[in-house]
C-alpha positions in Angstrom: -25.1 11.3 182.4 -26.4 7.9 183.3 -29.8 6.9 182.0 -30.7 5.8 185.6 -31.3 9.5 186.4 -34.4 11.3 185.4 -34.1 13.9 182.6 -35.2 17.4 183.2 -36.1 19.5 180.1 -36.9 23.2 179.9 -38.3 24.4 176.6 -39.8 27.9 176.1 -41.4 28.1 179.5 -42.3 24.4 179.8 -40.5 22.1 182.2 -40.7 18.3 181.8 -39.4 15.7 184.3 -38.9 12.5 182.4 -38.4 9.2 184.2 -35.5 6.9 183.3 -36.2 4.5 180.4 -38.7 6.9 178.8 -38.2 9.0 175.6 -39.3 12.5 174.5 -40.3 13.4 171.0 -40.2 17.0 169.9 -41.9 18.6 166.9 -45.0 20.4 165.6 -47.2 17.3 165.6 -49.8 17.3 168.3 -48.8 13.7 169.4 -45.2 14.8 170.2 -44.3 14.6 173.8 -43.2 18.3 173.5 -45.2 20.2 170.8 -43.6 23.5 169.6 -45.8 25.6 167.4 -43.0 27.3 165.6 -42.7 27.3 161.8 -39.0 26.6 162.0 -39.6 23.3 163.8 -40.5 20.3 161.7 -43.5 18.1 162.4 -41.2 15.4 163.8 -38.0 17.3 164.6 -36.0 15.4 167.3 -36.0 12.7 169.9 -34.4 12.2 173.3 -33.8 8.6 174.2 -32.0 6.8 177.0 -29.6 3.8 176.7 -27.2 2.1 179.1 -24.7 4.9 178.8 -27.0 8.0 179.1 -29.3 10.2 177.1 -29.0 11.1 173.4 -30.7 13.7 171.3 -31.3 12.7 167.7 -32.4 15.1 164.9 -35.0 13.3 162.8 -33.8 14.7 159.5 -35.6 18.0 160.2 -35.8 20.7 157.5 -34.1 23.4 159.4 -31.9 21.3 161.7 -30.9 21.1 165.4 -27.9 23.1 166.7 -25.4 22.8 169.6 -23.0 25.7 170.2 -24.0 27.1 166.8 -23.1 23.8 164.9 -25.7 21.7 163.2 -25.9 18.2 164.8 -27.5 14.9 163.8 -27.1 13.0 167.0 -25.4 14.0 170.2 -25.0 12.9 173.8 -26.6 15.3 176.2 -25.6 16.2 179.8 -26.3 18.7 182.4 -26.6 22.2 180.9 -26.8 21.0 177.2 -28.7 23.7 175.2 -30.0 22.7 171.8 -31.7 25.1 169.4 -34.2 24.0 166.9 -34.7 25.4 163.4 -32.2 28.3 163.8 -28.7 28.4 165.5 -29.3 31.8 166.9 -33.0 32.4 167.6 -34.7 29.0 167.3 -36.7 27.5 170.2 -34.4 26.0 172.9 -34.2 22.6 174.7 -32.2 22.9 177.9 -31.3 19.5 179.4 -30.5 18.7 183.0 -30.8 15.7 185.4 -32.9 15.1 188.5 -33.9 12.3 190.6 -37.1 10.8 189.3 -40.1 11.3 191.6 -41.7 8.2 193.1 -45.1 9.7 192.3 -46.6 12.7 190.6 -46.3 15.6 193.0 -49.5 17.0 194.3 -50.5 20.5 193.3 -52.5 22.6 195.7 -55.1 25.1 194.7 -52.7 27.9 195.8 -50.0 26.5 193.5 -52.5 26.4 190.6 -53.2 30.1 191.1 -49.6 30.9 190.2 -49.1 28.3 187.5 -51.0 26.4 184.8 -50.8 22.6 185.0 -50.3 21.3 181.5 -49.7 17.7 182.2 -49.2 15.2 185.1 -49.1 11.6 184.0 -46.9 8.5 184.5 -44.3 10.4 186.5 -44.0 13.2 183.9 -44.8 16.7 185.1 -45.1 19.8 183.0 -45.8 23.2 184.6 -46.0 26.5 182.8 -45.8 29.7 184.9 -48.5 32.2 184.1 -45.9 34.9 183.3 -43.9 32.8 180.9 -43.2 33.9 177.3 -46.0 33.8 174.8 -44.5 31.1 172.7 -47.2 28.4 172.0 -45.9 25.2 173.5 -47.8 22.1 174.6 -46.8 18.7 176.1 -48.3 15.2 175.6 -47.7 12.0 177.6 -47.9 9.9 174.5 -44.2 8.8 174.2 -43.0 9.6 177.7 -45.3 6.9 179.3 -43.5 4.2 177.3 -40.6 2.3 179.0 -39.2 1.6 175.5 -35.8 3.2 174.8 -37.0 4.5 171.5 -40.1 5.5 169.6 -38.4 5.9 166.3 -40.3 4.7 163.2 -38.6 2.9 160.4 -38.8 6.2 158.4 -37.1 8.0 161.2 -34.3 5.5 161.4 -33.9 5.6 157.6 -33.6 9.4 157.8 -30.8 9.1 160.3 -29.1 6.5 158.2 -29.3 8.5 155.0 -27.4 11.3 156.6 -24.6 9.0 157.5 -24.3 6.7 154.4 -21.7 7.2 151.6 -21.0 5.6 148.3 -17.4 4.1 148.0 -15.6 3.2 144.8 -12.1 1.9 144.4 -11.1 0.5 141.0 -13.8 -2.0 139.9 -15.1 -2.4 143.4 -18.1 -0.5 144.7 -19.7 -0.4 148.0 -21.0 1.7 150.8 -19.7 3.2 154.1 -20.9 4.6 157.4 -19.9 8.1 158.3 -18.8 8.6 161.9 -18.1 12.3 161.9 -14.8 14.1 162.1 -14.0 13.0 158.5 -14.0 9.2 159.4 -15.7 6.5 157.3 -15.8 2.9 158.3 -16.5 0.3 155.5 -15.8 -3.3 154.5 -12.2 -4.1 153.8 -13.1 -6.0 150.6 -14.5 -2.8 149.2 -11.2 -0.9 149.4 -8.6 -3.7 149.2 -7.8 -3.0 145.6 -5.7 -0.3 144.0 -6.4 3.2 142.8 -8.0 6.2 144.4 -10.9 5.7 146.9 -13.7 7.9 145.6 -16.5 9.0 147.9 -19.9 10.3 147.0 -22.7 11.5 149.3 -26.2 12.3 148.3 -25.4 11.5 144.7 -22.7 14.1 144.6 -18.9 13.6 144.5 -17.1 14.6 147.8 -13.5 13.7 146.9 -10.8 11.1 147.5 -10.4 9.3 150.8 -7.2 8.2 152.5 -7.0 4.6 153.9 -6.1 4.9 157.6 -6.0 1.2 158.4 -7.5 -2.1 157.3 -8.2 -5.5 158.9 -9.0 -8.1 156.3 -9.7 -10.8 158.9 -12.6 -8.8 160.4 -13.3 -7.2 157.0 -13.3 -3.6 158.2 -11.4 -0.6 157.0 -11.1 3.0 158.2 -11.0 5.9 155.8 -10.7 9.6 156.3 -11.8 12.5 154.1 -12.7 16.2 154.3 -15.9 17.8 153.1 -18.6 15.4 154.2 -19.9 17.8 156.9 -20.0 20.6 154.4 -22.0 18.3 152.0 -24.6 17.8 154.7 -23.5 14.4 156.1 -24.0 13.7 159.8 -22.0 11.2 161.8 -23.7 8.1 163.1 -23.5 7.1 166.8 -22.3 3.7 167.8 -24.7 1.2 169.3 -24.0 -2.0 171.3 -24.5 -5.0 169.1 -24.1 -7.2 172.2 -27.4 -5.9 173.5 -29.3 -7.1 170.4 -31.9 -9.9 170.8 -33.4 -12.2 168.2 -36.3 -10.5 166.6 -35.1 -7.0 167.1 -35.7 -4.7 164.2 -32.8 -3.6 162.0 -32.4 -1.1 159.1 -29.6 -1.5 156.6 -28.6 1.2 154.0 -26.4 1.1 151.0 -26.1 1.3 147.2 -27.2 -2.0 145.8 -25.7 -2.8 142.4 -24.7 0.9 142.1 -28.3 2.0 142.3 -29.2 5.1 144.4 -29.2 4.8 148.2 -31.6 2.2 149.4 -33.1 1.1 152.7 -33.7 -2.5 153.7 -35.6 -3.6 156.8 -35.1 -6.9 158.6 -34.7 -8.4 162.0 -31.9 -10.0 164.1 -31.9 -13.7 163.2 -29.0 -14.4 165.5 -25.6 -13.3 166.8 -22.7 -15.4 165.5 -19.0 -15.5 165.7 -16.5 -16.4 162.9 -13.1 -16.8 164.5 -12.6 -13.5 166.3 -15.2 -11.6 164.3 -18.6 -11.0 165.8 -21.4 -11.1 163.3 -25.1 -10.2 163.1 -27.2 -12.6 161.1 -30.3 -10.9 159.5 -33.0 -11.6 157.1 -32.8 -8.1 155.6 -32.4 -8.4 151.8 -28.8 -7.2 151.3 -27.2 -6.9 147.9 -23.8 -6.5 146.2 -22.9 -2.8 146.5 -24.3 -2.5 150.1 -21.1 -3.9 151.6 -19.8 -1.6 154.3 -23.1 0.2 154.7 -24.5 0.9 158.1 -26.9 -1.4 159.9 -28.9 0.5 162.5 -30.9 -0.7 165.5 -34.3 0.6 166.7 -32.7 3.7 168.3 -31.0 4.6 165.0 -27.5 3.6 166.4 -24.8 1.9 164.3 -24.7 -1.8 165.4 -23.2 -3.3 162.3 -21.7 -3.0 158.8 -23.2 -4.9 155.9 -20.7 -7.7 155.0 -21.8 -10.8 153.1 -24.7 -13.1 152.3 -25.6 -16.4 150.6 -27.6 -15.6 147.4 -28.7 -19.3 147.1 -30.1 -19.1 150.7 -32.9 -16.5 150.9 -32.7 -14.3 154.0 -29.3 -15.5 155.1 -27.1 -12.4 155.4 -24.5 -11.1 157.8 -23.1 -7.8 159.1 -19.9 -7.2 161.1 -21.1 -6.3 164.6 -20.2 -3.0 166.1 -18.5 -4.7 169.0 -15.9 -5.9 166.4 -15.9 -2.7 164.2 -15.8 -0.1 166.9 -12.6 -1.3 168.7 -10.9 -1.4 165.3 -11.9 2.2 164.5 -10.8 3.4 167.9 -7.5 1.5 167.7 -8.3 -0.7 170.6 
């Protein structure tokens, strides 16, 4: 579903028409675009955002989760007919997603139409109507986020929550590092973390998961692909790829990993520049990266994986690099 199309959302009797380039926050907080007064829904539960490919729903590390076809999800592409349940896979409030042409202006509402429906919101091309005979669920809508042309309204804490659910601790022999979980048992990490000998041990959320198998490795680009079972059961959620080529100098970044073997840490920085070393595309950042974070995810402002922590220059403050997703992703996908 291309993001050039408007997004139509139905939720418990509410219908929102969201213009291309906007975003929709969902939760119990009153400043959410779509406020659901249900105890199973977290204050900041989820977010729908658009990028060059289409629309994505991201769970913001909610307490009770988001579910698609009965399975808990962290971040998924949505298309016509997608039905997401919040807080409970069987009976939680639903988000039904479709597409529509964005209106050129807010449709006028006659007095006769108002007699049959309650107008909740009409602002910046976003329309919300609630029929008077709709279910009694308490739902409200706010134009706060939908009026913004920004592709994301995630805070740093939101992005860190996404990253925590997709970051693992990797140990092989005397080498220790981090890795980014992609779902389906796949982990991508730095080649220098797993280039030694011995079993590759994986931990998630400070608990052992098991031994990973090395699928393939590229020491030139410093990337390696691992596979392991049990991460989904342990509560991990796969990260979604982002486009490192779309980054601009000054864009915010969040990096995660296990510095010096300490518990999972989050580091914030910006894109200092996009570089190339031979065939390897790199992201230069001023984020404070440390030994042990190698292979950990670097996320953009939408919470998407745009890089893997790689190396830095301790003698030069704020001069650190990550292998860009436009190098790592083709390797993972065998392209």
